[in-house]
N, C-alpha and C positions, 0 to 999 in steps of 0.2 A: 166233708168238712170245708168251711170256706177258707179263704186265704187269711182272713184276720183271725179266725179261731185258730188256725195253725200257728200264727206268730204268737198269739197270747198263751197257746198251749206250750209252744216250747219256753217261753220266758217263764212260765209258772213252774215248769219241770226244772229249769236251770236255778230258779231261786229257792228251791229246796236244798241247794248245796250251801251251807253257811259261808263258807270262804268267798264263793262267787257272789252271794248276796251282800256281803260286805264290801267287795270291790266294785260291784256294780252300784252300790250307794255312792262310792267316791265318784264315780264317772257321773252320774245323774247330778249330783250337787255341783261338781265343777262346770259342767256344760250347761247347766241352768243359769250360773253365775255369767258364763259367757254370752248368753242371750240376753241377759238383763243388762250387761255393759255394752253390747252392741248397739242396743236402742239408744242409751245416752249418747254413745260417740256418734252415731250417725245424726241424731238429732243436733247435736252441737257442731259437728263439721259440716255436714250437708244441709240442715234444714233450719239454720239460725237465720232470722229475719235481717241481720246485720251483714250476712255474707251471701252473695250470689253465686250459686253453683254452676259451673260451666264444665264442659267436657274436658278441657285441659285441667281444670282445677281437680276434678274428680280423678283423672287418671294420675294426676301428680300425688294425690292422697294414697291411692293404692299402691303407686310405685315406691313411695317413701316407706310405706308400712311392709310391703311384700318382698322387695328385692334384698334389702339387708336381711330381712327374715329368713331368706332362702339359705344365707350363709350358715344359718345355726342347725338346720336340718341335718348335715352329715355328721355333725357331733353327737346329735341325740342318740343314735344307734350305736356308735362306739363306746360312748359313756355309759349307757344303759347296760351295756354287757359287761361292765366293770363295778358300777355302784349298785348297793342295796336299793331295789326298786321302791320298796315300801319308804324308805327313807327320801328318794326323789319325790315321790307323791306329797309326802309331809312337806318338805322343804319348799318346793315350788309353789304349792297353793298357798303356803304361809307367806312367801314372798310376793305372790300376786296380791295377797290382801294389803300388805303395805304399800305397793306401787299403785294399786287402785285407790287407796285413800290419797295419795299423792296427785292422782289424776283429778280426784274431785275437788283438791284445793286449787289445781290450775284451771279447772272449769269455771269455779267460782271467781277467780282473779281475771276471767277472760282472756287466758293466754294460749293462743294456738301459734305456738312458735317451735323452734327446734327442740325445746326442752319437751314440751307436750309430746311432740311425735316421738321423740327418743325414749320418753317413759312408756308409751304405748307399745314402742317396738320391743321394749324389754319384756313387757308383759306378754306379748305375742311369743317372743322366744321361750319363755318358761311354758307358755301352753303348750309348744312342741314337746318339752320333755314330759309334760303331764300326759298327754294323748300316747306318745310313743310307749311311755311306761304303763299305762293302762293295756295297751295291746300287748306288749311284751310279757305282761303278768298274767294274761288270761289262760294260756296253757298250764299254768301252776295251779289252778283252782277248778278246772274241769277235766274229766277223763277224756282221752284221746278221741274215743267214738263220738263224743259230744262237742268236739272242737269246732266242727264246721258250723253247726247250728248255734253256737255261742258267739262264733264271730260274725255271724249275720245278725243276731238278735242284740248283741251288746253295743256295738257302733251305732247300729240305727237307733236303738233308744236313745243314745247319747245326742243323736241329731234332732230327734224328737224334744229332747229336754233343752236343747238350744232354741228351738222354735216355741217351746212354751215358756222360756226365760224372755224371748222377744214380745211375746203377748203379756207377759207379766210386767216387764219394763214399761211397755206402751201404757199398759192400763193403769200403773202406777204414776206415770208421768201425767196423764190426760185427767184422770179421775181423782186422784189424791191430792196432787199438787196443783192441778189446773192448768190452763193454758197462758195464764198471765205472769207465771213464776219465771218462764224463760230459762236463763242460765242456772238460776238456783234450783229448778226442777231438775235439769241436767245433772247437776252435782248431787242431789238426793238420791237420784236412781243409780249413780255410779257408788254411792255409799251403800246402797242396798246390795250391789254386786259384792262390794267388799265383804259384807256379811255372809253371802253366800260361800265366797271363797275361803273364809274363815272355817266355815263348817266343812267344806272340802279338805282343808287342811288337817282337820282333827280326825275325820272318820278314818283314815288308814291306820291309825294307832290301834284299832281294833283287830288288825291283823298281825300275824307273827313277824317279827323283825326280819326274819330271813325266809319267810314263805314264798314271797314273790321272786326270789332269786336275785341275782344269777347263783348258780351252784357255788359251794366253797371250792370245788375242784378248778374253778376258773382261775387262769394266773393273773395274780394282782400286778399292775404297773402303776408307776406314779402317773399322776394325771397329766403333767407335762409330757411325759412320753407319750401317753394315749393321745394326746391332742396332736403330736407330730405324726402320729399314724394315721390320723384321719384322711390325709390326702392319699396316702397308700391304699386305705381301705376303700375309698371312694373309686379309685380306678379299678380295683379289684372286684367291686360290686358292679362297675359299669360293664366290665369285661364278662363277668359272670351272667348278666342279664344278655349281653349279645351272644353268648352261648346258648342260651336257652330261648329259642325263638318263639315259642307261645307267650313266655312272659314278655319279651321285647315287643311284639305285636299288640299285646294288650296294654302296655304301658305308653306306647305311642299313642294308641287310641285314648287312653284317658288324657294325656298330655293335650291332645286335639281338642276333645270335648271341654276340658278345663279353659282353653282358650276362647272358644265360641261362647261358653257360658259367661265368661268374664265379661265379653263384649256386651252380652245381653243384660247383665246385671248393671253395669254403668248405665246403659240406655234406660233401664228401669227407674234408676236414681234420678236421671235427668228427666223422664217422662213425669215421675212423681212429684219432682220438685217444681218443674217450668211448664209442662204442658197441661196435664190435667186439672190443675187447679190454678187459680190467680197467684201470682208471685209472692204476695204477702200472706197468702193462706198456707204457711208452713206446717200447722198442724194436719191439714188435710192431706197435704203431700206426704208427711211422716206415716200417716195411717195407711196410705195406699202402698207404700213400700213395704209397712209391717204385714199388710195383707199378702203381697207378693211373696215375701220371705215364709210367711206361714203356711200359705197354700203349697209353695215348693216342699215345705217340710212334710206336709201331709202326702206329697208324691213320695217321699222317702219311705214313708211307712208302708205305702202301698206297694213300692218296689220290693221292700223286704219281705212282704207277704206273697207277692205275685211270682217272683223271680224262682222260688223252689218249685211251684206248679209248672211254670212255663218250661223249666230246665228239665222236668221229667218228661216232657212231650217233644222235646227237641235238644239239640246240643246247647249248652248254655251260652257258648260264643254266638251262636245264631240269634238266641233271644236277645243278647247284647246288641247285635246289629239291627234286629227289628225295632228295639226301644230308640235307637238313635235315629232310624229312618222315621219313625213316628215324630220324634222332636223336629226332624227337618221340615215335615209337614205342617206341624203347629207353628212354627216361625212365620210360615206364610199365612196360613188359615188356622187360628184367627189374628195370629200376631200383627199381619198388616194392617189390621182394622184400626190400630192405636187407639184403643179404649179401655177403661178400666176392667170391665168383663173379661175383654180378650186377653189382656195382661194375666188375669187370674188363671185363665184356662191354660195359657202358655207356661206360666209358672209351675202349675200342676204337671203338666206334660214333661216338662223339662226336669222336675224332680224325679219323676218315675224313670225316665231315660238315664240321667246321669247316675242315679244311684244304683240302677239295674246294672250299668256297666261297671260300677265301682265293685259291687258285690262280686260279679263274674270275673273281674280281672284279678281282684286281690285272691279269689279262690285260686285262679291259675297260676298266680305267682307263688302262692304257697304250695301248690303242686309240683311246680317246675323248678324252684329255687332251692338249693342245697341247705340244710338246716343251719350251718354255720355261716352263711352268707346274708340271713334275712335281715339282720339289723342294718348291715352297710346297703343292701339292696333297696329297702324301704325309705332308708334317709337319702339315697340318691333320688328315688321317686320324689321325695318331698320338694327336693331342689327343683327337678324338672317341671313339676306342677306349678310351683310359685312362679318359677321363671316364666311358664306359659301364660299365668294370669297377668304378670307385669307386661308382657308383650301384648296381650289383650288391651291392658289399660292404654298402651301407646297408640295401638290402631284405633281405639275409640276416640282419643284426643284429636285425631286427624278425620275420623270417618263421621263422626256425630256433631249435629249442631247443638247449641244450648239446650234446645228443647227436647233433645232425644229422638225426635220424629226423622226417621231415615229410611227410605225404601231401599238404598243401596246397602245399609246395614242388614235389612231383611235378606236381601239376596245373598250377600257374603255368609251371614250365618247359616241360612237354609242350606246354601251348597256345601259349607263346611260340614256340618252335620251329616249330609247325604254321601259326601265322598267318604267321610270316616267310616260311617255304616257299610257302605261297598266294599271299602278296602279291608275291613276287619272281617266280612263274610269272606271274602275271596282268599285271604291268605289262610283262614281256618278250614276252608273246605279243600284245600290242598294237602292237608296232613291227616295222618290217622286220627281217629275219635279219641285214642288214648296217647297222651305224649309221654315221652320218656321223662321219669322223674327219678331223682336220687335220694337216697337216705328215707327219712320219714315221709317224703312225698308218695312213696310207692304204697303207703298205706290208705291213700285217699283216692276215691274212684273219681272218673273225669264226669260222669253224668251224676252230680251230687246236688243237693239242696245248695245253693251258692252261699259261700262265706264271705266274711269281710275282715280278714285277718290284717289289718292296718298296722304298718309300722312294726311288725313283729320281730325284734331283735333276736340275737343269738339263743338258741335252745340247746343247752349243752347235753341233754339227755335225750337221745332219739330212739325211736321205736325199733330201728334197725339194730341198735346195739342191745336193746332192753325190751324184746317183745313181750315178755311177761308183764310189762306195765301198760299194756295197751288199753285196759278198761279202768285204770287206777290213776286218778288225779295226783298232782305233786301233793295237794293238801293231805292225802291219806298215806303217804309214804313217810318213813322215818326221816326227821330232819331235826336240825338243831334250832333252838330259839335264840 
């Protein structure tokens, strides 16, 4: 059986479960809208003929959007362990619809200022609740024995939906509205994203109100008190990660690759805008960037299909190190050639490498972290990863010229991936093949098809307490509506 056949077979098996199918539709619709919106925002902010894109300008845009957004991450896990997750999915997506319409109006008015970035910031903050809620809900709609596969297939399919949205948004802008429409075309694409978000907000209503949890046994506290507990929860999550060294090493590797991928992404934006094409040919530049993102998304799909096969032949941590080493090589050859085909190859290899590491690390965290710490731990990870990306933006502002062509950048990124690969390999060869795990983690083997249980908050009902539920999804257990 080929890797792709295995992926589609797993997806087809999971889609036979009605509740998973409904939750999966929410993810696909929402992340498809994310892709469409990203094209419009990238076109408006980075590829407008009226605005020259420089490394400091690109870095500032990422910093404005990601640094405050990092402050939202800690609240997602804590609040999702208290609020009905179905209602979070409905409310957050409907609010995103309203805010997207506001962004479309701002684009039409050519307003790129604090209000514009503030509106986008709030939208991204809501996106955190949506993605965390989807991941937290997954164990409620699949049996424990299928959770590893579901956590690999579902988020990866969402990433593919984002890339499909990128392609759809680009095609809509170029072929439907044409290149002469400029800001009005961007506004129309933003409105298309709003329509998709509206669909994503209505789809969760097909699920039972209490189906996605949390359980009724969870102690309810006022929201204000829950917010005050965030700081304590973050400290507890960080301490818990520090005590679980396999999870700690994996998260450090993820933060490192996030940093070097961020430098590469900003370089790709500058190369697409100012190097590969004439400065006034912004449409060609946008097309090149869309190619970069699309090919990188194809790498995500290959990683999801390839990682289970590689993990069956070696330790999954070893495979992650190998994937990062391949990225280190690709940054030099063909990355240093600074051509569009070379950028496409580099995007694909980086997509495979970063997604392979993410799948492996998420599985390790799921194995190593106690059940009732997951919400806080994954929220802590969100902050660390976003801060890493903001730091990458700052380094790129200093390191990169306006064209994005820098051999120093090639050396820094390549060495960074190589050192991360070597370090992750070394720390994992010094410990036993099976790491100690607590609670439900004991039910998961170390040599497993890698999962991607991103941002899974508190699961109140563990297998350690209810072994009879091992093969029964929450959807099939008695519950209130």
